[in-house]
C-alpha positions as CSV (number, residue, x, y, z in Angstrom):
1,X,11.2,-65.5,-30.8
2,X,13.8,-67.4,-28.8
3,X,12.0,-66.5,-25.6
4,X,15.3,-65.0,-24.4
5,X,15.6,-61.3,-23.3
6,X,18.9,-59.4,-23.5
7,X,19.6,-56.2,-21.6
8,X,21.7,-53.7,-23.6
9,X,23.6,-51.3,-21.2
10,X,25.4,-48.6,-23.1
11,X,25.3,-44.8,-22.7
12,X,25.6,-44.3,-26.5
13,X,22.1,-44.5,-28.1
14,X,23.4,-45.4,-31.7
15,X,25.3,-48.4,-30.3
16,X,22.2,-49.5,-28.4
17,X,20.1,-49.1,-31.6
18,X,22.7,-51.1,-33.6
19,X,22.7,-54.0,-31.1
20,X,18.9,-53.9,-30.8
21,X,18.5,-54.3,-34.6
22,X,20.9,-57.3,-34.5
23,X,19.0,-58.9,-31.6
24,X,15.7,-58.4,-33.3
25,X,17.0,-60.0,-36.5
26,X,18.2,-63.0,-34.4
27,X,14.7,-63.3,-32.7
28,X,15.8,-62.0,-29.2
29,X,13.7,-59.7,-27.1
30,X,15.7,-56.8,-25.6
31,X,15.7,-54.1,-23.0
32,X,17.8,-50.9,-22.9
33,X,19.5,-48.9,-20.2
34,X,21.8,-45.9,-20.5
35,X,23.5,-46.2,-17.1
36,X,24.2,-48.6,-14.2
37,X,21.4,-47.3,-12.0
38,X,18.7,-47.8,-14.7
39,X,20.3,-51.2,-15.6
40,X,20.2,-52.5,-12.1
41,X,16.6,-51.6,-11.7
42,X,15.7,-53.4,-14.9
43,X,17.7,-56.5,-13.9
44,X,16.1,-56.8,-10.6
45,X,12.6,-56.2,-12.0
46,X,12.8,-58.1,-15.3
47,X,15.6,-60.6,-14.7
48,X,16.9,-60.7,-18.3
49,X,18.6,-63.9,-19.6
50,X,21.9,-62.0,-20.4
51,X,23.4,-58.5,-19.9
52,X,25.5,-56.8,-22.6
53,X,27.3,-54.3,-20.4
54,X,29.5,-51.4,-21.6
55,X,32.7,-51.0,-19.7
56,X,32.6,-47.2,-19.7
57,X,29.4,-45.8,-18.2
58,X,28.6,-42.4,-16.7
59,X,28.7,-42.6,-12.9
60,X,29.1,-46.2,-11.8
61,X,31.2,-48.1,-14.3
62,X,30.2,-51.3,-16.1
63,X,32.9,-53.2,-14.2
64,X,31.5,-52.0,-10.8
65,X,27.9,-53.0,-11.9
66,X,29.2,-56.4,-12.9
67,X,30.9,-56.9,-9.6
68,X,27.7,-55.9,-7.8
69,X,25.5,-58.2,-9.8
70,X,27.8,-61.2,-9.1
71,X,27.8,-60.5,-5.4
72,X,24.0,-60.3,-5.1
73,X,22.3,-63.8,-4.9
74,X,19.3,-62.8,-7.0
75,X,21.4,-61.7,-9.9
76,X,24.6,-63.7,-9.6
77,X,23.6,-66.3,-12.2
78,X,22.8,-63.8,-15.0
79,X,25.5,-64.1,-17.6
80,X,27.4,-60.9,-18.6
81,X,29.2,-59.9,-21.8
82,X,31.4,-56.8,-21.4
83,X,31.5,-54.4,-24.3
84,X,34.8,-52.5,-24.2
85,X,36.9,-50.2,-26.4
86,X,39.8,-51.1,-24.1
87,X,42.1,-53.6,-25.8
88,X,44.8,-53.8,-23.1
89,X,45.1,-57.3,-21.7
90,X,44.8,-56.3,-18.0
91,X,41.4,-54.6,-18.8
92,X,40.1,-57.9,-20.3
93,X,41.4,-59.9,-17.4
94,X,39.8,-57.4,-14.9
95,X,36.4,-57.8,-16.7
96,X,36.6,-61.6,-16.4
97,X,37.8,-61.5,-12.8
98,X,34.7,-59.6,-11.7
99,X,32.6,-62.4,-13.2
100,X,31.9,-61.4,-16.8
101,X,31.4,-64.5,-19.0
102,X,32.9,-63.0,-22.1
103,X,34.0,-59.6,-23.6
104,X,33.8,-58.1,-27.0
105,X,36.1,-55.3,-28.1
106,X,34.6,-52.4,-30.0
107,X,34.1,-52.0,-32.9
108,X,32.5,-55.4,-33.4
109,X,30.2,-56.8,-36.1
110,X,26.5,-57.7,-35.3
111,X,27.2,-61.2,-36.5
112,X,30.1,-61.7,-34.0
113,X,28.0,-60.2,-31.2
114,X,25.1,-62.6,-31.8
115,X,27.4,-65.6,-32.2
116,X,29.2,-64.9,-28.9
117,X,25.9,-64.2,-27.2
118,X,24.4,-67.5,-28.3
119,X,27.5,-69.3,-27.0
120,X,27.3,-67.7,-23.6
121,X,23.6,-68.5,-23.3
122,X,24.2,-72.1,-24.3
123,X,26.7,-72.5,-21.4
124,X,24.5,-70.6,-18.9
125,X,21.1,-72.3,-19.6
126,X,20.4,-74.9,-16.9
127,X,18.0,-77.8,-17.4
128,X,14.4,-76.8,-17.0
129,X,14.8,-73.5,-18.9
130,X,15.0,-74.8,-22.4
131,X,15.0,-78.6,-21.9
132,X,12.6,-80.7,-19.9
133,X,13.6,-81.6,-16.3
134,X,12.3,-84.8,-14.6
135,X,12.3,-85.7,-10.9
136,X,10.9,-89.1,-9.8
137,X,8.5,-89.2,-12.8
138,X,7.4,-85.5,-12.4
139,X,8.3,-83.8,-15.7
140,X,8.3,-80.0,-16.4
141,X,8.5,-79.1,-20.1
142,X,9.3,-75.4,-20.4
143,X,8.8,-75.3,-24.2
144,X,5.4,-76.9,-24.1
145,X,4.7,-75.1,-20.7
146,X,3.2,-78.2,-19.2
147,X,3.8,-80.5,-16.2
148,X,3.1,-84.2,-16.5
149,X,3.4,-87.4,-14.5
150,X,3.0,-91.1,-15.5
151,X,-0.8,-90.5,-15.0
152,X,-1.1,-87.5,-17.4
153,X,-0.9,-83.7,-17.3
154,X,-1.3,-81.7,-14.1
155,X,-3.3,-78.5,-14.0
156,X,-1.9,-75.5,-12.2
157,X,-1.9,-71.7,-12.4
158,X,0.9,-69.6,-14.0
159,X,2.4,-68.6,-10.6
160,X,2.4,-72.2,-9.4
161,X,4.1,-73.2,-12.6
162,X,6.8,-70.6,-12.2
163,X,7.3,-71.6,-8.6
164,X,7.7,-75.2,-9.6
165,X,10.1,-74.4,-12.4
166,X,12.2,-72.3,-10.0
167,X,12.2,-75.1,-7.4
168,X,13.0,-77.9,-9.9
169,X,16.0,-75.9,-11.3
170,X,17.2,-75.0,-7.8
171,X,16.9,-78.2,-5.9
172,X,18.0,-79.0,-2.3
173,X,18.4,-75.4,-1.4
174,X,16.3,-73.4,1.2
175,X,14.8,-70.2,0.0
176,X,13.1,-67.6,2.2
177,X,9.8,-66.1,1.2
178,X,11.5,-62.9,0.3
179,X,13.9,-64.7,-2.0
180,X,11.1,-66.5,-3.7
181,X,9.2,-63.2,-4.2
182,X,12.3,-61.8,-5.9
183,X,12.9,-64.8,-8.1
184,X,9.4,-65.8,-9.0
185,X,7.4,-62.5,-8.8
186,X,10.2,-60.0,-9.6
187,X,12.0,-57.6,-7.4
188,X,9.8,-54.5,-7.9
189,X,6.4,-56.3,-7.4
190,X,4.9,-55.4,-4.1
191,X,3.4,-58.6,-2.8
192,X,3.1,-59.7,0.9
193,X,5.3,-62.6,2.0
194,X,2.3,-64.5,3.1
195,X,1.2,-64.7,-0.5
196,X,4.0,-67.1,-1.0
197,X,2.4,-69.5,1.5
198,X,-0.9,-69.4,-0.4
199,X,0.8,-70.3,-3.7
200,X,2.8,-73.0,-2.0
201,X,-0.4,-74.6,-0.8
202,X,-1.9,-74.3,-4.3
203,X,1.2,-75.9,-5.8
204,X,1.1,-78.8,-3.4
205,X,-2.5,-79.4,-4.1
206,X,-1.8,-79.4,-7.9
207,X,1.0,-81.9,-7.4
208,X,-1.2,-84.2,-5.5
209,X,-0.4,-86.8,-2.9
210,X,2.3,-88.4,-5.0
211,X,4.5,-85.3,-5.3
212,X,3.4,-82.7,-2.7
213,X,6.2,-84.0,-0.4
214,X,8.8,-82.6,-2.7
215,X,7.9,-79.0,-1.6
216,X,9.2,-79.0,2.0
217,X,8.6,-76.4,4.7
218,X,11.8,-75.4,6.6
219,X,10.5,-74.1,9.9
220,X,11.6,-70.5,10.6
221,X,13.3,-70.1,7.2
222,X,11.2,-70.9,4.1
223,X,10.9,-73.6,1.6
224,X,13.0,-76.0,-0.5
225,X,12.4,-78.6,-3.2
226,X,14.0,-81.9,-2.2
227,X,13.7,-85.6,-2.9
228,X,15.2,-86.4,0.5
229,X,13.1,-86.9,3.6
230,X,12.5,-83.5,5.4
């Protein structure tokens, strides 16, 4: 498996099934939603790597959902490919203007879909998601799922690892406890905000004296990962 998850949002089950087969053959995981409401819940909870979003959906349109996703901080970075039967130029432009990364006009071939999807994912994947990221000798390798320094490998729990990965790919920015819960634990997981403090302490302990200063407490707000003095 590529480790990437794609959300298919289309109200027509045969189209979802056709796309699902193409994604399976290309080694992608997938989720399915038949309307915007179901899709939004899955996006907040599962945080897929890409959304294939049909233009015409019952109730809230795909364009409106795309606009909402790009406005919300927790989902703004998720790439979107619009699926549309509309071939008029202004419809394509409208899709791109609300923040879609690409669009594919129906009918399309599974091979074209997968090729376009791979291209968008390549553009959207930051360091630390597929490739190692290094800060002052601290290296996180997402493929090997390990954190190392010049002195060897560090031992930490899965939540501390996810926290560190999020911080290292979102440096120099302050995040509230609530935002960290959304990004690291998932939007529909009911965890108290003080739990974040516990895992921050564990992460600092795992990083040791040499690197614990990178996780900075911003009084009254939350936490940030920074190489600058607090």
